[in-house]
N, C-alpha and C positions, 0 to 999 in steps of 0.2 A: 580259296586260295585268289587272290591279287596277283595274276600270271598271264597276266596280257600287256601290251607293251604300255609303259605311264605315260607319254607321249600323245596321246593321241591324233592331238593338234601340228606334231614334226614329225613324221612318220619315220621312220627305218626297219629292212628288215633284214643286218644282222647284230644280232645284238642276243644276250645271256640274263635271264631274271638270276636275281640272288635271293628271292626271299626264298622263305622257308625255313627249316632248320638251319639255325647257329650255336656255338655253344657261348653261357651267357655268367655269368660272375657277377657279385657283388663288392664293395671293393668298399665300407665302410671304414674303415683306419686310410682308406685315401691314401696306401701304401702301392699297385700296382702298379705305375710310371717306375719304384723306387725300384721295387723289387724286380722290372720286366716283364709281367703281366703277359707282352704282347709275345713272350718271346716262350711262353711255358702251357701247353696246352691241357696240363694237368690241375693249372690254377683255375679252369672251368666247372663248378658242379654239375650246371644245372645246362638240360637246354631251352631254347627257345625259340619263338614259332615268328621269325619275321616276316613282317613289320609293325606286327602288335608285342604292344609293349610289357613288363613284367605284371602292371595292374592292370592285364584283363584277361576275362577268361578265354581267347583265341589267342593270347600269347604259347597259354600250358601253366604258364604259371599259378597267377594269377593273385599276387599278394598288392595290398597298398597300403603297406607300411612304408613308413620312411626311410629312401636310401636313396643320397644323394648323389654316388656315384658308383656306373656298371663299368662293367665290360661284357664284350663282343667281340667271339674268335672264329673262324672260319675260312679251310680251305677251301681255292677258288675249283681250280682242276679246270683252266681253261688250254683252248686248245692255238696254237699257231694258226695266224691267220696272211698269208706272204699276200693277198691282196690288199686287204686293211690293216697296215701293220698300226694304223693306232689306236689304242685302247684306251678307253674313255670310261673310270668308272663311277657313278653316277650314286647320289643315298636325296630322294626323295626330300627327307625331311629328317633332324639331328635334331631335340629337342634334350640341351639346350647346348652345352660347350661342348664341343668335339678335339680327339684329335686322331687322326688316321694313319698305319701303319701296314706295312709290304714288309713281308719278310722280317718283321724286328726293326727298321725304318723308319723314323717319323716321317709320314711325305704329306700331310695337311693337315691345319690346325682351322677349326672354324667356331664362329660365336653366332648364335641366330638359333631357334628353335621349327622357323616354319617357312625356309628357302631352303631349295634344293643346294648339295654340294655336288661338282662334278669334277674330278683329277686323274688330266691323264699319266696313266700308271705303264706305260708304254715298254721305256726303259728301264720298269723296277721287273718286269713278269724275267721269270726263270722256263715259265713254261714245265718248273719241276717243283713239284709240290710245294706253290707258291701257298702263302695264309699269309691272310686279313684280319686285319685286327682294331676296335674302337675302342676306344673310350669316352665314355660318356660323362660331365658334371650339368646337375644340371639341381641348384641349391631350392628345397622348398623355403628355405624364408627368406630368399631373393625377393623383394617385391622390384627393384627399376630394373630388369629382366623381362623383355615381355611373355607375360605368359596366361593372356589373356579369360581363360574359365577355370583354370586349374589352383586352385586354394594352396596359398601359405601354410595351412593349416592339416591337423593329421587326418579330421574326419571332414568330408563334403557337409556344407550345409547354405540353407536359404539361396544365392543363385552363383555357387561357387562349387565345381566338382569334383574329383576323383584327378591326380595327375597325371601325364604323360610324358615318363620319362625313356629318354633313348630315343632310339628309332622305328620312328611309326607311319615311314612312306616306305615307297618301295628304295628296293635297291637294284640295279640293274650295271652291266655292264655293254657298254656299246661297240664293235669295229669298226673303224673307219679306213680310206684308203688317204693315200699320204697326203695331197690336195683333196680339202672337205671343205662342205656348209658349216660356220659355226652361226649362225644365226638370221633371221627373214625377220622382218619387220612392214608390216602389212597396214596399207593409211587406208583407207577410204576417199578418196572426196565427193561424196557426192553428191553435191547442185555440180562439176564437171563432168558426171557419168565415168569420173578414171581411178584406178588406183592407184596411189606410189610403194612400190616395191624397194625397198633396202639388205641388199644380200650381201648378206658377211659372209668372207671365206678365209683360210687358213692363211694363206698365203696365193700371191696373182700369179700366172703363165700359164691359164686350164682355160679351153672353153668352158663356157657356162649355156645352158637352154632353160627357157623358162615356159610351160605351156598356160594356161589360159584363156580361157571367154573364146575358144575356135580362133586364139591367135599361137606362133609361137619364135620366140627371141631369141637373137643366138646372138655371142658376142664372144668376147677375150678379156678375161680379166686382166686389168691392166695394173693393179689396185687392190689389196682388202675388203673393199667397198665399190660394190654398184648398185647402182640410182636408175632407176625405170621406173616411168609415169603410164599407163597403159589404156586403155579403153576399154572399159565394158555393157556401156549402156549405149547400147548398136542406137535405139529412138526413144519416143516415149513412150511406148507399150514396154521393153525389155525395164525400164524404170519400175513402171510398175507392178509387172510379173519377179520381177529378182531385188526388189528390194528388202532387205531384212527386219523382219519385225518379228514380236512372241507368233500375230494370227498368219506369218507368213514367213518361216521361217528360213528363208532361199542359202543357200550356200553354194558361191562359190570355189572349183576346185580349183587346185592348182598344182602347177609340179615343179618345183627344183633338179639339172644335177649340174654340174659342177665338176670335170674330170669323170673319174668314176663313184661319186657318189652322188647319192636321189634318194630326194625331201620329198611326200605325198603331205601333201597343208592347203588349205582352205581360207578363205574369210566369207565375211560378209558385207554387202557396203548398206549402209548408216547410218546415221548421223545425228548428233544430241545435244539439246540447246538449251537453254534457261534462258525464255523473253519473257519479257510482260508477265511475271510471277504465275508462269506456265512451264513445263517441260514439249519439248518438242523431239518429236520424234520422225525423223524425215523430213522435217519442217509443217510436224500436223500435230496437234496438240497430244496428248496422251495422257491418262491420268494410271498412273501408280499403286497400284492393287498388291503390295508385294506381304508378305510373313517374315520373320524372323527365322535362319536358321541355324542352330547355334551349331550340326554338322555331328552330333553325340549318339553313342551307339551303346549297344546294355553289354554286350560282351566284348568287344573294343574301342570304347572311346571313342578318341579324337580320327581312328583311318575307319574306314567302312569297308565294311563283313565282307566286301564285295561290290564287284564294279556294276553288276545286276542292280545292286542297292541304293546305288547312286542314281541311276535312272530312274528309280518304280519313285524316290522320292521324290522329286520329280513329275512325272506323271500324278500322284497320289496330292499334287498341291495343286499342278494344274485343273485335276476334275475336282478342287473346290473352289475355282474361278477365279485363282489368281493367276499374276500372270507375272512373279518375279518374287525372285528373296533379296533378303541383305544378311549375308551370310557373315556371322556374325563370331566377330575374336576365332578366328585363326585364319589359314589362309586354304583356300580350296581344292581339291583334289583334283588334277589337270582333268583327270575322267568327269568329274563332274561341269567342271566348264564346259568340256566334248558335247553332254549333253543337254544342256544347256543350248549351244548356238544350235543343237542338230534339232530341237523340239522346240523351242524356242520361247527361253523364261530369260528375264532379263536380271542380270546381278547385282549388288553393291557388292566389292570388292572391303577387304576388307583385313585387318593386321591383329594380330593378338598385341594386349594394350598392355603395358605396366604398370604399378602402385607407384612410384617415389621416383621423384620428378630429379636428375642428378646425369652427367656428363653419361654414365654409362646409358641411359634409357635415351640421349638421345640418338648417342653414336647406332645405338641397335635400331632404331627404330627405322631412322635414314637407310643405316646398309639393307636393312627388309624390306625398303620401298622399289630402290634403285633395283632390288631383283626385281618383287615381282611384279613390278613393270616390264621389268627385263621378260622375265617367261610368260607373263599373260596378255603383252600388250594386241595381238592378232584376237581376240574373241570377242565377235562383234554383242556376245551376253551381257560383257560387262558395260556396265554405260557411267559407272561415282565410285570412287573411291574415297573412303572412311578410314581417315589416320588415327585419329580420335575419338572416344565415345565417353559421353558422360564427364571429362575431366579425370577421367582416370591417366594419373603418372603425370597433371598434371593439375594437381588438387589446386594451387588457391591462384589457375589462373584467371577467376573473376577482380585479381586485381595486380596480382605480380606480373609485372612489365617483359623478365625475362621467360617465363611459361609463356606466357602472350606472342611472347615476337618468335617463340620454338611454332605455334599452331601454326603462324603467317609465315617464317620459314618453309615448314613443312609440307603447307600446300604449295607453294609458287614453287619448291623442290616434285615435286607429282605432276603440280603443269608445263614446269618446263619438260621434265620426262614425258608424257603428253595430255598433249595439248583436244586430241578428243576424246575426250570424257568429262564430267561437273564431278569438282572435289567438295565435299563436305567439310568444315574446318574441327569440330566439337560436335559429333551427335548427341544432340539432348538435352545442350542447353550452356551457357557460357559463353558462346562462339566467337569468333575472331571476326574473321573473312572467310570467303565462301562462298562458290555458285548457287547452294542453299540453303536455305535455313529449317534445320531439323528441330524438330518437338519431342519432348518424352511425357508424354501424362498420360499415366495409370490414374488419376482420380476420378473416374468414371460411375465409384458409388455401387454400389451393393444392390441388388433385384429393386428392395423395398426403400431405399434410400431416397425420396426424390429431391431432397434438398442439396444432396451433392451431384446426383443427374443433372438439375436444371444446370448447374454452374459449370459443369464438364459443357453440355450440350452449349454455351455461354461464352464459355474461358477460348473453342474450338469456331464458334463461327463467323470471325472478321480474320483480317490482318491485323487488324488492331489491338486487340484483342488478343490473338498469341501472344504478340507480340509481349504486351502487356503481363502477360500469365507467367506467375512461379510456381510449378506444378509444383517441381520440385522442394519448393522453399531458395531458388537460385533463379536469378535471370535469364532470360534467353539471351544474350550480348553478354560481356565482356565490356568493363570499367572501358571507356574506351571507344567504342565499337558500336555500332547503327545496323539496322535493318534497311536494307538498301534495297527492297522492291523485288528481293530472289523468289524463285515458287516455295510454297513450305511447304514440307512431307512431312503431318503427326508419324515422327518413323519411331516409333515404338508407345503402345497402348494396349488396350487390353488383360492379357494375362489371368484370363479366369479357371479358377481352380476349378475340376472337374472330380467329388468327392475329398472334399479339403479335410478330411482326418484323418489320411495314411499321405498326407506331403502336404505343399506348400505353395498361395496365389496372391492375387494381387487382390480379387475379389473368388467369388466362389460360390456353384452351384450344384448340387444336390446330383441333376442325372440330367441329359442328354439334352432334354423339351427344355431345361432351363438354359443350359450352357447354349443353346439354339437361340431361344427367346432373346437374352443377353446381349450375343453376339450381334443378331442383327437390333437390337437398341442402338449399339454404341454406333456402326454401322450408317442406322439411321441421321445419326447425328454427326458425323462423314461428311454423308451425302447433305446436308443443308448447312453445312460451312461455302462463306460465299469465298473462300479465298487456298482451299488446302485442294494441294498438285498431286495431291497422295499419298498413300498411310503406308503403314508395312506393322503389319501387328502380331505382337508378340503372344504365342508361337506356334509353332507349327508344330511339334512335339512336344510330348514333357521329356525330364534330363533328369534321374536318378531322382530326388527328393523334391524338383523342382517341375509340380504335376499339373501346368497352362498350358497343358498342348492343345492342338485340334486333334492330333491323333496321340495315340497312348506312347508312349518309349523305345515299344517293339514295334511301333507302327500298324496302331490300327488306328481307326477311324473311332470318334468318338461322340462324330452326327453323319447322319448319312452325306454323302460328297453332292452330291443334289440340292444338300439341303442353303448348305452355301453358298455352294454359286448363285441359286438363284439369287440371296441374298447383295453378294457379288455383285450382279449381270445389271443390279436395278443402277449402280454406277456406270455410264455411259464410256466407251475406252477415251473420248473427247473427256470429260471429270463432269460432275453435276453440274455444272451452270456454265 
């Protein structure tokens, strides 16, 4: 059960988990709103284990057929707390369009399946038999909504998987005092040895205290935003010992207090930069050795079965010598990011993609990114954002000016909200602007195909050849855009299937020895390249019918981790050259 406070980087003590058993109903005729199902418990014939969706085993329902409209119902049984009169109802993720009813009254609506919903229910509670109902619409065939790897057809195939419909993130209630903190934005000013803190409160007038790096800062909030800059590196030795890297994931604790409200948090001092074809971490060249992590689980799909499992995924990956992951086509659970911060694990953050370009997709994606950055800005493990992938949602971006402009706009919007990280324009090919040039190339050839093997090695051997290549018969840059010296990342490659008789991969091998040989071969090609600043291997685990992971779907190593680690360690921290 996911029963710990869902926001470990913004920790409060007064809260109630609403994960667990809810009443549940399918509404295939979409009549629930008209017939006011939010008032009638008898309309809910099933029980579901939230936050697992009905398509999963852990939900207790485990049905994968097509249902576009579903309902949830639960009695709250909350107790009044006079010291904390503000009550916020949180939904970590609900896919896709949702309406929220309290005691039969519509209190909120939301569009977006990846980002949180928070509702102030303070004035709506009676504390006598309060009932929350949630209506969700998730249209299977709507390709405009950001759906990531959720397939728009009935059965999963190739690289698309079962759907995730409804509540798939934790649900909880948070009790707050009348004066409270709403957000904290923590920005490391690495070269200055300082940290910038922007603390936001619901209303001014109370005293605040901030404790960090042995200092205590006090004051009175005269408006809703408090801005401070605090020194954290006292000398040169402190910078060396207390900089955040995967090898030394040092975290500063920070405590905020405003009136009676108290929040515990943390931050890491680190700087990310793209310069002269290299990625610099804390002003030093740093070679990315990442793995593609789709974040699916056999019994729970997009929702992790436990927080421990999230931690173990990172530990298992680090044991193979990877220093990070590209979180692919989903927004990461906050506990995953907490463990990435704490254990030293680089993350590329990503949103789910849509597949058809129109106003709905544009609005949804921009709205998602505003929420993603607001939620995850403080995590030092995140060094890059990936708004688009392989032209999904922008299928004509190679030549269509409006789709190109959307790519440019979303990169600039993200950069405006977060200037501390790198941004990719369209991971894979047909790129516009961006801090990195990211290329997907699965043309490494079968084990005995020497001609394809040589071409793969040649295509990734230099910047000129990388940019000139067309690995998916698509140009690396869209018409009118060109490479401008950005660090080049081989951000998808590999995908070698193990025992391909039972599933799918880009190439296949028969046993673990062959898998290690092939992995070694293509990593050696990466090592011989004169121009790569990092790689992201496809992929960490098998997912349903796609069996090209280094781990099985239930997280068992296909190769002993020390053997993979030896191969990865042959590339130095700063890169091969």
